[in-house]
N, C-alpha and C positions, 0 to 999 in steps of 0.2 A: 504494500500500500504506500502511496506517495508520501503521506504524512510521516510514516515510520521510517522510510528509507533515509539513511544518512543522519538521522536524529541522534544526538549524543545524550545518552541517558545513564546516570549512575544511581544505583540503588544502595541504600544503607540499611543493614539488617542488625538487629540486636543479637540474634542467634541463628545458627544454621542447623539446629537440632531437628529431630524427626517429628515435626509438627505440621499442622495444616497450613499455617501462614508460610512456612518454608517451602512446602510443596507448591503453593500458588506462586511463590517467587520463582521457583524453578520453571514452572510453566511460562511465566511472563518472559523470563530471560531466553528461553528456548524459542518462543514465538518471535521475539524481537530480533534475535540472531537470524532467524529464517527470513525476516522482512528487511534484512540489511541495515538495521539500526546499529549504532556503535554503542555497545553496552559494557559496563563494568560493575563490579560489586565491592563495596566496603562492608566489613563485618566487625562487630565488637568481640566476636569469639572466633576461634580457629580450631581446625581439626575435627569438626563435627560432621554429622551424617551427610548433609547436602553439599558440603564443600567440594568433594571430589566429583560428583555428578555435574555440578555447575562448571567446574574447570574443564571437564570433558566436553562441554558444549563449546569451548573456546572462549569462555568469559573469564577475564582476569579477576581474581579474588584477592583483596588486600586486607590484611588485619589492621584495624585501627583501635584496638582495645588495649594497647600497651599501658596506658595510664588510667588510674582510677578517677582522677580529677576530671570533672566535666569540661572545664575550660581547656585543659590539656588535650582532651579527646577532640574537642572542637577544632583546636589549632592543628592537630594532626590531620583531621579530615580536610581542612582547608589547604594544608601543605600538599597533600596527596593529589588534590584536584587543580591547583592553581596553574600548572603548566598546560593542562588540557581541560579547560573548564566545560562542564556538561551544559547542554541546553536545559536539561531537567534533572533535578536531584530529588529522588523519590524514596520515601520511607516505606519500609515493609512492616514495621511494628510501631505501635503507639508510643513506646518508651523512647524512641529515637527521633520523634518529631521535632524536638527542640534543637537537636544537632542539625537536622536538615534545614530548618527555618533559618537558623543563625548562619550556617555556611552559605546557603543560597543568597542571602542578602549581601554578604561580603563578596561573593564570587560573581554576582550579577546573573545567577541562574534562576530558573523557575522551580519552585519547590512544590512537592506534593506530599502532604502528611498522610498518615494511615490511621484508620480506626477499624478494629476487628471486634469480633464477639458482639456484645449488645451495646457497646459504646458507653457503658456506665461503669461496669465492674472494674475494668482495667484502670480507668481514671481514678476511681475511689481508692484503689489500692496503693497509689503512689503519693497520696497526700493532696491537700486542697490546692496549694500554690502550684506544685508541679503539674497536677492534673489540669488546672486552669491553663497553664502555659502550653501544654501539649495540644490543647484544642484551639487556643487563641492565636498562637504564633504562626502556624502554617497558613499561608494565604489561600491555599487550595488543599482539600483533604479528600482522599478516596476511601470510601467505606464499603465493606463487603456485605452489608445487610441493610435493608430498609428500616428495620427496627433500630439499628444503631443511628441511622440518620435522624429518625424521629426523636430519639432520646437526646442526642446532642443538640438538635435544634431547640428542643424544649429547655435546654440548659444554656441557651444564649448564643450558639454558633449560627451565624447567618446562613440560611439554606443555600444561597447562591455560591457559597464557598465549598459546598459538599457535592461530591460526585459518587454515583453508585457504580461500583465495579464488582459485580458478583463473582463468586468462586466458580471455577469450571473444573471439569474432570476429563481425564484421558479415557474416552469411551472405547478405545482400542485395547488399552491395557486392562481396564476394568470391564470385562466382557460377561456374556451370559453364563448361567450355571451349566456345568457339565452334568450329564445324567449320573445319578448315583443309585446304587442298590441297597445302601445302608438304610434300615428301617427307622433309625433314630432321627429325630427332628432336632436340628442344632439351632439354638438361639444365640446369636453373636452380638457382642457389644465391643466397640473399639474406641480407645481414647486414653489420654493420660489418667492415671489413677490419682485423681485430685477431687476435692470436695464438690466442685462444680458439676462433675459428671454423675455423681450419685450412684456409684456402683453398689452401694449398700442397698439402695432401692431395687436394683436389678436382682440382687441375691434374694431378697425377700419375695419378690414377684416370682422368681424361678422356683422357690420352695413351694409356694401355693399352687403354681401350675403343675408341678410334678405330682403333688398330692391329689390333684383333681382330674388327671387323665391317665388312661391305661397305656397311652402311647409312650414309647421310650423317648425322653427328652434330655438334652444335655446343654448346659450353658457354657459359653466360651467367652472369656474376657481377654482382650488383646490390648497391650500397651504397658509402658513402664510407669512408675510413679511411687511416691512416698507412702501411699496408703495400702500397699499390697499386704503387709503383715497384718494390719488391722482387718482388712477384708478376709484374709485367710482365717483369722480367728472367728470372724462372723460366720464363715462357712461351717466351722466346727460347731458353733452355737446353734445354727439352724439345722444341724444334723444332715447336711449334704455330704455325699460320698464322692470319691474321685471320679466315679463313672457318671456323675451328674454335673460336675463343674470342673473347668480347667482354666488355669491362668497361663497364657502363652507368653506373657512379657512383651518385650519389644520385638516386632516382626519386621524384617526387611522386605518380605514379599507378602504384604497384606492382601493383594489381589487373589492369591491362591486360597487364602482363608475364606474370603467371601464366596468363592466358588465351591467351597465345601460346607457352606451354611444354607439354612432354609429360611430364616427370618432374622432381620436386623432389628435390634432393640436400642433405643436411645432414651436414657432416663435423666437427662440433665435438668438442672434448675434454671439455667440460662444458656443461651447460645446466640450466635450470629447466623451465619449460613454454614452449617457443619459440613466439612469435607467428607467426613465418614458416611453421612447419609447419602450424599451424591454418589460416592463410590459404591455403596451398597446397592442403590437403585440402578446404577449403570451395570452392576453385576446381575441384575434381574432378581433382586430380593425385595419382597414386601417389607414394609417398615412399620413398626409400632414405636411411637415416639411421644415425648412430652410436647405439649403445645407451647413452645417458647421461641423467641426470636423470629427468624424467618423460616422456621421449620414448616409452618402451614403453607408457605409459598412453594415448598418442595413436595411435601406429602399431601395428597388429596384424600381426605378422610373418606373411607368406604370405597375407594377406587384404586389407590396404589398402596394403601395401608390404613392404619388407624392412629388418631391423635387423642391424647388424654391430658388432663390437667396434671401438673407435676405431682401433687399430693394424692392423686386418685389412683392408688395402687390396685384397688379392687377392679376398676374398669380396665386397667392395663392387663390384669390377669385374664379377664373375660375376652379381651381383644386377642390375646395370644392363644387362648384355647380355641377361639373361632378359627384361627389360621392353622393351628396345629392339627385340628381334626378335619380340615377340609383342604385336601391336596390340590384340587382343581382351583379353588379360590387363591391359594398361594401362588400357583403358576400364573393365573390370570393377573393378579395384582403385580407380580414381579415383572411380567411382560410389559404392562402399562407403565410401571416405574421406569424401566429402561427407555421406553419410547419417550417418556417425559424428559429425561435427562439428555438423551441424544438430540432432541429437538430444541432444548432451551439452555443447556449448561455444558455442551460439549467443548472440548479444547479448541475445536475448529472455529468456534465463534469468537475466540479471544482476540485475534488480530483486529477485527472490527471494533470490539469494545475498547481496546487500547488506542486505536486510531481516533475514536470519538473523544476519549478522555484527553489525549494530548492536544487535539485540536481545540477543545474547550479551554484548557488551562493556558495554552499559548495565546489564544484570543483574549483571554482575561488580562494577560500581562500587557498586551498591546493596547488594550482599552483602559488600563488602569485597574488595579485590584479593587473589588468591592469591599467596603466596610472594614478596612484594615487600619 
């Protein structure tokens, strides 16, 4: 695309760990390389999961986390970019928005901040002043969920500074289910083992489901995190045996896990646009999820899966039993889920999304930034 070709874009990432924001970063860098943009990446961490795949795309990765001081980090970022100043300096994490805004003003670049998740939780976690600055300093901000845009607009960020850049998924990598002869129904949950994801809820729901069906059911939890020991203790308390629940930890090939699953379950208290739900739907899985963030924009209740209120574990149990005991419905919902993702959230749509984003922010710069 003409807008993307020859554009100089530098991304700044807080981390390159195995998370959803980092996967989306990889997708953007890949697409921009294919569109002949000049891209590079600065990261505050090094040696993490996505660094090597990004370098294999031909994208230079530079570590700028040598110093703990924010001022020193900002100066290092400016030093790295001053000889070849980017047209656009783009944040991939909320927590580096201030660096992006400060460096862009000094370098004369256009900055794009980032908001992920629900646009509230991350801001609250870093303190009132820092949270305010992460939202107010960037003159343009890309958010991956409409819920986040609504939340930060309500908190005083002018809507004309906000741009919706939804998550996408590689629908070639995350493909339809392979036929299985295993009579067990696998309920899979994927994500970091942190409070937000509420895997404790998943375990309680799993216990009730197993008690109420004659079908063999097994829960699978995929992802690393600090709560694993606590969750394993809960498994013992609930009386679940190893044949009924498995912790897979960090998985490098999560696509193969989806292909060995039957139903995807999301029990989070809050979300933005969850990568894992898009990946599961692209893999042909029906989804049972809490009605949070932009999840209702992904999952159509009664058509590609079921949505329940976060605290309504009883209704989640009933929804899962409905799918467990109805193979035809699982297949039908899963097929519709994949069609929904291919048509609306495929990686193939990302070049057009980025083209529109950069056209808008460059136009804003030429006309004068609104409300800054």
